[in-house]
C-alpha positions as CSV (number, residue, x, y, z in Angstrom):
1,X,5.0,19.5,-17.8
2,X,6.7,18.5,-21.0
3,X,8.6,21.2,-22.9
4,X,8.9,21.1,-26.7
5,X,11.9,22.8,-28.2
6,X,11.5,23.8,-31.8
7,X,14.6,23.7,-34.0
8,X,14.7,26.2,-36.7
9,X,16.3,25.1,-40.0
10,X,18.7,27.7,-41.3
11,X,19.6,25.7,-44.4
12,X,18.3,22.4,-45.8
13,X,20.6,19.5,-46.4
14,X,20.0,19.9,-50.1
15,X,21.0,23.5,-50.0
16,X,24.1,22.7,-47.9
17,X,25.2,20.1,-50.4
18,X,24.7,22.5,-53.3
19,X,26.7,25.1,-51.4
20,X,29.6,22.6,-50.7
21,X,29.6,21.3,-54.2
22,X,29.6,24.9,-55.6
23,X,32.8,25.4,-53.7
24,X,34.2,22.1,-54.9
25,X,33.4,23.1,-58.5
26,X,35.2,26.4,-58.1
27,X,38.3,24.7,-56.5
28,X,38.3,22.3,-59.4
29,X,38.5,25.3,-61.8
30,X,41.4,26.6,-59.8
31,X,43.2,23.2,-60.2
32,X,42.5,23.3,-64.0
33,X,43.9,26.9,-64.2
34,X,47.3,25.8,-63.1
35,X,50.0,24.8,-65.6
36,X,50.7,21.2,-64.7
37,X,54.3,21.7,-63.7
38,X,53.5,24.7,-61.4
39,X,50.6,22.8,-59.8
40,X,53.1,20.4,-58.3
41,X,56.1,22.7,-57.8
42,X,55.1,26.3,-57.3
43,X,54.8,27.8,-53.9
44,X,55.4,31.1,-52.1
45,X,57.1,31.7,-48.8
46,X,57.5,28.0,-48.0
47,X,53.8,27.2,-48.3
48,X,52.7,23.9,-49.8
49,X,52.1,23.5,-53.5
50,X,48.5,23.7,-54.7
51,X,48.5,20.0,-55.6
52,X,49.4,19.2,-52.0
53,X,46.6,21.6,-50.7
54,X,44.1,19.9,-53.1
55,X,45.1,16.5,-51.7
56,X,44.5,17.8,-48.2
57,X,41.0,18.9,-49.2
58,X,40.5,15.4,-50.7
59,X,41.9,13.7,-47.7
60,X,39.4,15.5,-45.5
61,X,36.3,15.2,-47.8
62,X,36.7,11.6,-49.0
63,X,36.8,9.8,-45.7
64,X,35.0,12.7,-44.1
65,X,31.7,12.1,-45.9
66,X,31.9,8.5,-44.6
67,X,32.3,9.8,-41.0
68,X,29.5,12.4,-41.5
69,X,27.1,9.8,-42.8
70,X,27.9,6.8,-40.5
71,X,29.5,8.4,-37.4
72,X,32.4,6.0,-37.9
73,X,35.7,7.9,-38.3
74,X,39.3,6.9,-39.1
75,X,41.4,7.9,-36.2
76,X,43.3,10.4,-38.2
77,X,43.0,11.6,-41.8
78,X,45.6,10.7,-44.3
79,X,48.4,13.2,-44.7
80,X,50.9,10.9,-46.3
81,X,50.8,12.9,-49.6
82,X,52.9,15.5,-47.8
83,X,55.8,13.2,-48.2
84,X,54.9,12.3,-51.7
85,X,53.2,9.0,-50.8
86,X,49.9,8.5,-52.7
87,X,50.3,11.8,-54.5
88,X,48.9,12.0,-58.0
89,X,51.6,12.6,-60.5
90,X,49.6,14.5,-63.1
91,X,46.9,17.2,-63.1
92,X,44.7,14.7,-64.9
93,X,45.1,12.2,-62.0
94,X,44.5,14.9,-59.4
95,X,41.3,16.0,-61.2
96,X,40.1,12.4,-61.5
97,X,40.6,11.9,-57.8
98,X,38.8,15.2,-57.1
99,X,35.9,14.1,-59.3
100,X,35.7,10.7,-57.6
101,X,35.4,12.4,-54.3
102,X,32.8,14.9,-55.6
103,X,30.7,11.9,-56.9
104,X,31.1,10.1,-53.6
105,X,29.8,13.1,-51.6
106,X,26.8,13.3,-53.9
107,X,26.2,9.5,-53.6
108,X,26.5,9.3,-49.8
109,X,24.7,12.6,-49.0
110,X,21.4,11.0,-49.7
111,X,22.1,8.5,-46.9
112,X,22.6,11.3,-44.4
113,X,19.8,11.5,-41.8
114,X,19.1,15.2,-41.2
115,X,19.1,14.5,-37.5
116,X,22.9,13.8,-37.8
117,X,23.6,17.5,-38.3
118,X,22.9,18.2,-34.6
119,X,24.6,15.1,-33.2
120,X,28.0,15.4,-31.6
121,X,31.0,13.7,-33.3
122,X,34.7,13.6,-33.0
123,X,36.0,13.9,-36.6
124,X,39.1,11.8,-37.2
125,X,39.5,11.3,-33.5
126,X,40.6,15.0,-33.2
127,X,37.8,17.5,-33.6
128,X,34.8,17.3,-31.2
129,X,31.7,19.1,-32.1
130,X,28.4,18.9,-33.9
131,X,28.3,17.3,-37.3
132,X,27.2,20.6,-38.9
133,X,30.4,22.1,-37.5
134,X,32.5,19.5,-39.0
135,X,30.9,20.1,-42.4
136,X,31.5,23.8,-42.1
137,X,35.1,23.1,-41.2
138,X,35.5,21.1,-44.5
139,X,34.1,24.0,-46.5
140,X,36.1,26.6,-44.5
141,X,39.3,24.6,-45.0
142,X,38.7,24.4,-48.7
143,X,38.0,28.2,-49.0
144,X,41.2,28.9,-47.0
145,X,43.4,26.8,-49.2
146,X,41.7,27.9,-52.4
147,X,42.6,31.4,-51.4
148,X,46.3,30.3,-51.5
149,X,45.6,29.0,-55.0
150,X,44.4,32.4,-56.1
151,X,47.6,34.0,-54.8
152,X,49.7,31.4,-56.6
153,X,47.9,31.9,-59.9
154,X,48.2,35.7,-59.7
155,X,51.9,35.3,-58.9
156,X,52.2,33.2,-62.0
157,X,50.4,35.9,-64.1
158,X,47.3,33.8,-64.5
159,X,43.8,35.3,-63.9
160,X,42.0,32.9,-61.6
161,X,38.3,32.1,-61.9
162,X,35.9,34.6,-60.3
163,X,35.4,33.5,-56.7
164,X,31.7,34.3,-56.7
165,X,31.0,32.0,-59.6
166,X,30.0,28.8,-57.7
């Protein structure tokens, strides 16, 4: 006797992409809200600057979308910006890199076979789990670091964008 197992779809690939890009748009507005100097220099309690946090998000999402779509991952994601290597020098450069990554996600998403969401992967040679879990990690990581940006902006006396406006 053959058993068929139905898989319920909780969210469509298109809805997930819109959700992720909504978060990316909000994070972009956080970057824009920073004065340029403070974007690269301000931190609290030894935490990293928001420019470095934004680069971490980019360093996950940019090669991450390649791994999500193809199943081929770099061994580790690039963290060289933490030492200043490859770090944009201006807010304009950081936003341009953010926008390039956003466009890349949109472009490659259409190549993503919906069956990939359930497949097992080992992202960057470090994080085993289903592809959907890796995608959720990318979004969770962004939300976490964006929260730090909210704290920084408030400490600088700047009203951040409403978090619910994605």
